[in-house]
Each structure stands twice: as structure tokens, then as C-alpha cells.
C-alpha positions as CSV (number, residue, x, y, z in Angstrom):
1,X,21.6,54.6,-14.7
2,X,17.8,54.1,-15.3
3,X,18.7,51.8,-18.2
4,X,20.9,49.6,-16.0
5,X,18.4,49.6,-13.2
6,X,15.7,48.5,-15.6
7,X,18.0,45.7,-16.8
8,X,18.6,44.5,-13.3
9,X,14.8,44.4,-12.6
10,X,14.4,42.0,-15.6
11,X,17.1,39.6,-14.5
12,X,15.5,36.3,-13.5
13,X,17.1,34.0,-11.0
14,X,16.5,30.4,-12.3
15,X,14.8,28.1,-9.8
16,X,16.9,25.3,-8.4
17,X,14.6,22.3,-8.5
18,X,17.2,19.6,-7.9
19,X,15.5,18.7,-4.6
20,X,12.3,17.7,-6.6
21,X,14.3,15.2,-8.7
22,X,16.0,13.8,-5.6
23,X,12.6,13.2,-3.9
24,X,11.0,11.7,-7.0
25,X,14.0,9.4,-7.5
26,X,13.7,8.3,-3.9
27,X,10.0,7.5,-4.5
28,X,10.8,5.5,-7.6
29,X,13.5,3.5,-5.7
30,X,11.0,2.8,-2.9
31,X,8.7,1.3,-5.5
32,X,11.5,-0.7,-7.1
33,X,12.3,-2.1,-3.7
34,X,8.7,-2.8,-3.0
35,X,8.1,-4.7,-6.3
36,X,11.4,-6.6,-6.2
37,X,11.7,-7.5,-2.5
38,X,8.4,-7.1,-0.7
39,X,6.2,-8.2,-3.7
40,X,8.8,-10.8,-4.8
41,X,9.5,-9.7,-8.3
42,X,5.9,-9.1,-9.2
43,X,5.2,-7.1,-12.3
44,X,2.8,-4.2,-12.5
45,X,-0.1,-6.2,-13.8
46,X,0.2,-8.9,-11.3
47,X,0.5,-6.4,-8.4
48,X,-2.6,-4.5,-9.4
49,X,-4.7,-7.6,-10.2
50,X,-3.6,-9.8,-7.3
51,X,-6.3,-11.1,-5.0
52,X,-6.3,-10.6,-1.3
53,X,-5.9,-14.3,-0.4
54,X,-3.0,-14.7,-2.9
55,X,-1.1,-11.7,-1.6
56,X,1.5,-11.3,1.1
57,X,3.4,-8.5,2.9
58,X,0.4,-6.2,2.4
59,X,1.2,-3.9,5.3
60,X,4.7,-3.0,4.1
61,X,3.4,-2.3,0.6
62,X,0.6,-0.1,2.1
63,X,3.1,1.8,4.2
64,X,5.5,2.4,1.2
65,X,2.7,3.4,-1.1
66,X,1.4,5.9,1.6
67,X,4.9,7.4,2.0
68,X,5.3,7.9,-1.7
69,X,1.8,9.5,-2.0
70,X,2.5,11.7,0.9
71,X,5.9,12.9,-0.5
72,X,4.7,13.6,-4.0
73,X,1.5,15.4,-2.8
74,X,3.6,17.5,-0.5
75,X,6.0,18.4,-3.3
76,X,3.1,19.4,-5.6
77,X,1.0,21.5,-3.1
78,X,3.9,23.2,-1.3
79,X,4.1,25.8,-4.0
80,X,0.6,27.0,-3.2
81,X,1.0,27.4,0.5
82,X,0.5,31.1,1.2
83,X,2.5,31.1,4.5
84,X,3.8,28.8,7.1
85,X,1.6,29.5,10.2
86,X,3.5,31.4,12.9
87,X,3.0,28.8,15.6
88,X,4.8,26.3,13.3
89,X,7.4,28.7,12.0
90,X,8.4,29.5,15.6
91,X,9.2,25.9,16.3
92,X,12.9,25.3,15.7
93,X,15.0,22.1,16.0
94,X,18.8,22.6,16.1
95,X,18.2,26.1,14.7
96,X,16.2,24.9,11.7
97,X,12.6,25.7,11.1
98,X,10.0,24.3,8.7
99,X,9.7,25.8,5.2
100,X,6.7,25.4,3.0
101,X,7.6,21.9,1.8
102,X,8.3,20.8,5.3
103,X,5.0,22.2,6.6
104,X,3.1,20.6,3.7
105,X,4.7,17.3,4.4
106,X,3.9,17.5,8.1
107,X,0.3,18.5,7.4
108,X,-0.3,15.7,4.9
109,X,1.5,13.2,7.1
110,X,-0.8,14.2,10.0
111,X,-3.8,13.8,7.7
112,X,-2.9,10.3,6.6
113,X,-1.9,9.1,10.1
114,X,-5.0,10.5,11.7
115,X,-7.3,9.1,8.9
116,X,-5.7,5.6,9.1
117,X,-5.9,5.5,12.9
118,X,-9.5,6.6,13.0
119,X,-10.3,4.2,10.2
120,X,-8.8,1.3,12.1
121,X,-10.7,2.3,15.3
122,X,-13.9,2.7,13.2
123,X,-13.7,-0.9,11.9
124,X,-12.9,-2.2,15.3
125,X,-15.8,-0.3,17.0
126,X,-18.4,-1.7,14.6
127,X,-17.2,-5.3,15.0
128,X,-15.8,-5.5,11.5
129,X,-12.1,-5.5,12.4
130,X,-11.2,-8.4,10.0
131,X,-12.2,-6.3,7.0
132,X,-9.6,-3.6,7.9
133,X,-6.7,-5.6,6.3
134,X,-8.8,-6.1,3.2
135,X,-9.5,-2.4,3.1
136,X,-5.9,-1.2,3.2
137,X,-4.9,-4.0,0.8
138,X,-7.5,-2.6,-1.7
139,X,-6.7,1.0,-1.1
140,X,-3.0,0.4,-1.8
141,X,-3.8,-0.3,-5.4
142,X,-5.7,3.0,-5.7
143,X,-3.0,5.1,-4.1
144,X,-0.3,3.3,-6.1
145,X,-1.8,4.5,-9.4
146,X,-2.5,7.9,-7.9
147,X,1.1,8.3,-6.7
148,X,2.3,7.8,-10.3
149,X,-0.1,10.5,-11.5
150,X,1.3,12.7,-8.8
151,X,4.9,12.0,-9.9
152,X,3.9,13.0,-13.5
153,X,2.2,16.2,-12.2
154,X,5.3,17.1,-10.2
155,X,7.5,16.8,-13.2
156,X,5.2,18.9,-15.4
157,X,4.8,21.5,-12.6
158,X,8.5,22.0,-12.0
159,X,10.1,21.4,-15.3
160,X,7.6,22.6,-17.9
161,X,6.8,26.2,-18.7
162,X,3.3,26.4,-17.3
163,X,1.3,29.2,-15.6
164,X,1.2,27.9,-12.0
165,X,-1.6,30.2,-11.0
166,X,-3.9,29.1,-13.8
167,X,-3.1,25.4,-13.5
168,X,-4.1,25.5,-9.8
169,X,-7.8,25.4,-10.9
170,X,-7.1,22.3,-12.9
171,X,-5.5,20.7,-9.9
172,X,-8.6,21.4,-7.9
173,X,-10.7,19.8,-10.7
174,X,-8.4,16.8,-10.9
175,X,-8.4,16.1,-7.2
176,X,-12.2,16.5,-7.0
177,X,-12.5,13.9,-9.7
178,X,-10.1,11.6,-7.9
179,X,-12.0,12.0,-4.7
180,X,-15.3,11.2,-6.3
181,X,-13.8,8.2,-8.1
182,X,-12.3,7.0,-4.8
183,X,-15.6,7.0,-3.1
184,X,-17.3,5.0,-5.8
185,X,-14.2,2.7,-6.0
186,X,-14.6,2.0,-2.2
187,X,-18.4,1.6,-2.5
188,X,-18.5,-0.8,-5.5
189,X,-15.2,-2.7,-5.3
190,X,-15.6,-6.5,-5.5
191,X,-13.7,-6.9,-2.2
192,X,-16.6,-5.3,-0.4
193,X,-14.3,-3.2,1.8
194,X,-16.8,-0.9,3.3
195,X,-19.2,-2.0,6.1
196,X,-22.3,-3.9,5.1
197,X,-24.9,-1.6,6.6
198,X,-25.7,1.6,4.6
199,X,-25.5,3.9,7.6
200,X,-22.0,2.8,8.5
201,X,-21.0,3.4,4.9
202,X,-22.5,6.9,5.1
203,X,-20.8,7.5,8.4
204,X,-17.4,6.4,7.1
205,X,-17.6,8.6,3.9
206,X,-18.7,11.7,5.9
207,X,-16.4,11.4,8.9
208,X,-13.3,9.6,7.5
209,X,-13.3,10.8,3.9
210,X,-14.9,14.3,3.6
211,X,-14.2,15.7,7.1
212,X,-10.4,15.0,7.1
213,X,-10.1,16.4,3.6
214,X,-11.7,19.7,4.7
215,X,-9.3,19.8,7.7
216,X,-6.3,19.3,5.5
217,X,-7.5,22.1,3.2
218,X,-7.8,24.4,6.2
219,X,-4.3,23.5,7.5
220,X,-2.7,24.1,4.1
221,X,-4.5,27.1,2.7
222,X,-5.9,29.1,5.7
């Protein structure tokens, strides 16, 4: 009896990660649709190097890129969510409640919608509203590349034999580097997407880049 009990304790139930593949395939199809229809059969090089005045359909491309980034980031970080907060878990729609992936998606979606709305209002309030369209056109290129890196990380995370606890520290390091690069990308991009005055730039980085990120961290991990 102890031998059989010990055998049962060592049985591993394999994870079913088919849902990850379905989400990633959906993201890839969204990009295929974007490149073939919205960007009019543009190739990758033309899309990344196109100039603002030569581009079209910038808003749909930005929305699709944001959706893919949100989905892939939610898939990646959902495995590290300690618990779904009780006030969220108690909410039920047709008898269903949010699991960790659902809560991660909701939190990240709230993060991006809030940041984008506040960014738009910020540019309007300082009298630089015309630059907002140039801003999201430029940021689309950044998040497009980031989303592909997130797709690769999702595949490695779910389908390769890695220690998920140890690799979490590498994720933190990776996203820290990405954030720092993004700040410099915004500051020194040739499209000059941030406000001209230095104190507006400082205000934007502190209130619309750093503060929302800290709020997202708190929502996900505390």
C-alpha cells in the first residue's frame, strides 16, 4: 500500500496548453490581416520604416498591435499571478468567474486603455493635440516588435522545459530593459513625438509611463 501511494504521488498530470496556441495563432492572424488588408500588402521592412506622411490607416494598425500586445502579455504573466482578488472573483457573469488569465487580461487592458486615454488628454491639454497621431503611429512600431518578442517568450514559457520560478527574474530584467529602451526611443525618435518643453517631457514620463506601470504591478502581484 505505501508503495502504491508513493507511485500515485509521483504521477504528473500533463498541462493542457492548447489555449495558448489558439491565442497566439489568433494574434498571428490579426497581424496577417493588418499587413495584407489595412497596410495594403506591406512587407515587414516597409511597415517598420514607413514615414508618417506616407502612411495610412494608422489608427486600426495601432489598435490591432495594442490588442496583440495585451493578449500575449496577459498569457505570459498570468502564470505568476498569486491569486485573483476576492472582489474580482466574486463577480460572475452567467455563472462564470474570471480565472488568472482573465484577470490578467482585464488588468492589462485597463492599463492600456487608461494610459492611452490619459495620453490623449495630456496632449490636448498642453495644446499639442496634432502630435498625438504621430505619437501612436510611432509607438505602433515599437509595440509591434515587442509583441513578437512576447510571442516567442510565450512559446518558450509553455512549451520548453524551463524553471518558471527562476526565469521570472529574467523576465523582470527583460521588461526593465524594454522600459528603459522605450523611454529613450520616445525621447530621441526623429519624429519628435514628445512635447517640446523639457518639463512636459518629464511630466509625461513620470505620470504616463512610470506611474501606470507601478499601478499595473500592484494590480497583478499584490
